[in-house]
C-alpha positions in Angstrom: 0.1 0.0 -0.1 1.2 3.6 -0.8 0.5 6.2 1.7 1.1 10.1 1.7 0.4 11.7 5.0 -0.3 15.4 4.4 -0.5 18.4 7.0 -2.7 21.0 5.6 -2.1 23.9 8.1 -5.0 26.2 8.5 -2.8 29.1 9.3 -2.8 32.9 8.6 -0.1 35.4 7.6 0.9 38.5 9.8 -0.7 41.0 7.5 1.7 42.9 5.3 4.8 41.6 7.3 6.6 39.0 5.2 9.3 38.4 7.6 7.1 37.8 10.5 4.9 35.6 8.4 7.9 33.6 7.2 9.1 33.1 10.7 5.5 31.9 11.7 5.4 29.4 8.6 8.9 28.1 9.3 8.1 27.5 13.0 4.9 25.8 12.2 6.6 23.4 9.6 9.2 22.6 12.2 6.6 22.0 14.8 4.7 19.6 12.3 7.9 17.5 11.7 8.4 17.3 15.3 4.8 16.4 16.4 3.9 14.3 13.4 6.9 12.4 12.1 4.9 10.3 9.7 3.8 13.5 7.6 5.7 13.7 4.3 4.1 16.8 2.7 3.1 20.2 4.3 0.9 22.8 2.6 -0.6 25.9 3.7 -3.2 28.5 2.2 -2.9 30.6 -1.0 -0.5 33.5 -0.8 0.4 32.9 2.8 4.1 33.9 2.3 2.8 37.1 0.4 1.4 38.1 3.8 -2.0 39.3 2.2 -4.2 41.1 4.5 -7.9 40.9 5.1 -10.2 41.1 1.8 -11.7 44.4 2.9 -8.9 45.8 5.1 -6.6 48.8 4.3 -3.7 47.5 2.2 -0.3 49.3 1.4 -0.4 50.8 -2.1 1.1 48.4 -4.7 1.5 45.6 -2.2 1.5 42.7 -4.9 4.3 44.6 -6.8 6.3 44.9 -3.6 6.2 41.4 -2.6 6.4 39.7 -6.1 9.5 37.6 -6.4 11.4 35.6 -9.1 11.3 31.9 -9.2 13.8 30.7 -8.4 14.8 33.7 -6.0 15.2 34.5 -2.3 11.9 33.1 -1.3 12.5 29.8 -3.0 16.2 29.7 -1.6 14.4 29.9 1.9 11.9 27.3 1.1 14.5 24.8 -0.3 16.5 25.2 2.8 13.6 24.6 5.0 12.7 21.5 3.1 16.3 20.0 3.4 16.3 20.9 7.2 13.0 19.1 7.8 13.0 16.4 5.2 9.6 17.3 4.0 7.8 18.1 0.7 6.5 21.6 0.9 3.6 23.2 -1.0 3.8 26.5 0.5 0.6 27.9 -0.7 1.4 30.3 -3.5 3.5 33.4 -4.0 3.4 36.4 -6.4 5.9 35.5 -9.0 7.5 38.1 -11.2 8.3 36.8 -14.6 11.2 38.0 -16.6 8.8 40.3 -18.8 7.6 41.9 -15.6 4.3 40.1 -15.4 3.0 38.8 -12.1 1.5 35.5 -11.5 -0.2 33.7 -8.7 2.2 30.8 -8.5 2.1 27.4 -6.6 5.3 25.7 -5.9 6.4 22.1 -4.8 9.7 21.9 -3.0 11.3 18.5 -2.6 13.1 17.2 0.6 16.2 17.5 -1.5 15.7 21.4 -1.7 14.7 21.2 -5.4 11.8 23.2 -7.1 9.9 20.1 -8.3 7.0 22.0 -9.7 5.8 25.4 -10.5 2.0 26.2 -11.3 0.5 29.7 -12.3 -2.9 30.0 -11.4 -5.0 29.7 -14.6 -8.3 31.1 -13.3 -7.6 34.2 -11.0 -10.6 35.4 -9.2 -11.5 38.4 -11.3 -12.0 41.3 -11.1 -10.6 41.3 -7.6 -7.3 39.4 -8.4 -5.0 41.3 -10.8 -2.5 38.5 -11.4 -1.8 37.3 -14.9 -3.6 34.0 -15.7 -1.3 31.0 -16.3 -1.5 29.0 -19.4 -1.1 25.3 -18.3 -1.6 22.7 -15.7 1.1 21.0 -13.6 1.8 17.6 -11.9 5.0 16.3 -10.1 6.0 12.9 -8.8 6.9 11.8 -5.3 9.0 8.9 -5.5 7.5 5.6 -4.4 4.1 7.5 -3.7 2.5 8.8 -6.8 1.7 12.0 -8.9 0.5 15.0 -7.5 -1.3 17.8 -9.3 -1.4 21.6 -8.3 -4.4 24.0 -8.4 -5.2 27.1 -6.5 -8.3 28.3 -5.1 -10.8 29.4 -7.8 -9.3 26.9 -10.2 -11.4 24.3 -8.4 -14.6 26.2 -9.5 -14.0 24.8 -13.1 -14.2 21.1 -13.6 -11.7 21.1 -16.4 -8.9 21.9 -14.1 -9.0 18.6 -12.1 -10.1 16.6 -15.0 -6.9 17.8 -16.8 -4.8 16.9 -13.8 -6.3 13.7 -13.7 -5.5 13.1 -17.4 -2.0 14.1 -16.7 -1.8 11.0 -14.2 -2.4 13.0 -10.9 -3.8 10.8 -8.0 -3.9 13.7 -5.5 -4.5 17.5 -6.1 -3.1 20.0 -3.7 -5.4 23.1 -4.0 -4.2 25.9 -1.6 -7.0 28.3 -1.0 -7.6 31.7 0.6 -11.2 32.2 1.2 -12.7 33.8 4.3 -16.1 34.6 2.9 -19.4 32.5 2.9 -18.6 31.0 -0.7 -16.3 28.6 1.3 -19.2 26.3 1.4 -19.7 26.1 -2.2 -15.8 25.6 -2.8 -15.9 22.4 -0.6 -18.9 21.1 -2.6 -16.8 21.6 -5.7 -13.8 20.0 -4.2 -15.7 16.9 -3.2 -17.3 16.7 -6.6 -13.9 17.0 -8.3 -12.5 14.3 -6.1 -15.4 12.0 -6.8 -15.9 12.5 -10.5 -12.1 12.1 -11.2 -11.4 9.5 -8.6 -8.6 11.6 -7.0 -7.9 13.0 -3.7 -8.4 16.9 -3.3 
């Protein structure tokens, strides 16, 4: 039997403080490693490391531009080091990624215990008009040796049946879908996640 123990940490950032948010995240990952040694993969909510604030709260002007990072870059360097330290696979929510041409994407990452970027997925369905990130153009899977194939999705992607269907066609057996929702539509997102899991015979 193949097993994959996943810790989905229901955590929050320190609003608009990326350094304090990183410290909280890293401490929680280390605590998970200590408390639950059987866990192999840790994931957290969408845009956690971007230290996004409340939906209707005041935000610093141009915050997305301020925190957008290259991939690879300083944020992924830290993530890779943490993965090596803990021996865990990390799917650290998503980050605002600045591409070479200056466009900004909402990007989910998968970091291996060897400290490598195993996958990068740019959110295909940004929640418009609120989310200003550029849409991605393709779906992404990665392999965990001796376990199976994992697909990546982000939040609103799950509202479109084609997302998980395509990941299943690409061989995914598990879909990790970091999500940032604090509003009443969370109930419907759970319905979609369950439907996507059932109709495609994958774990979501």
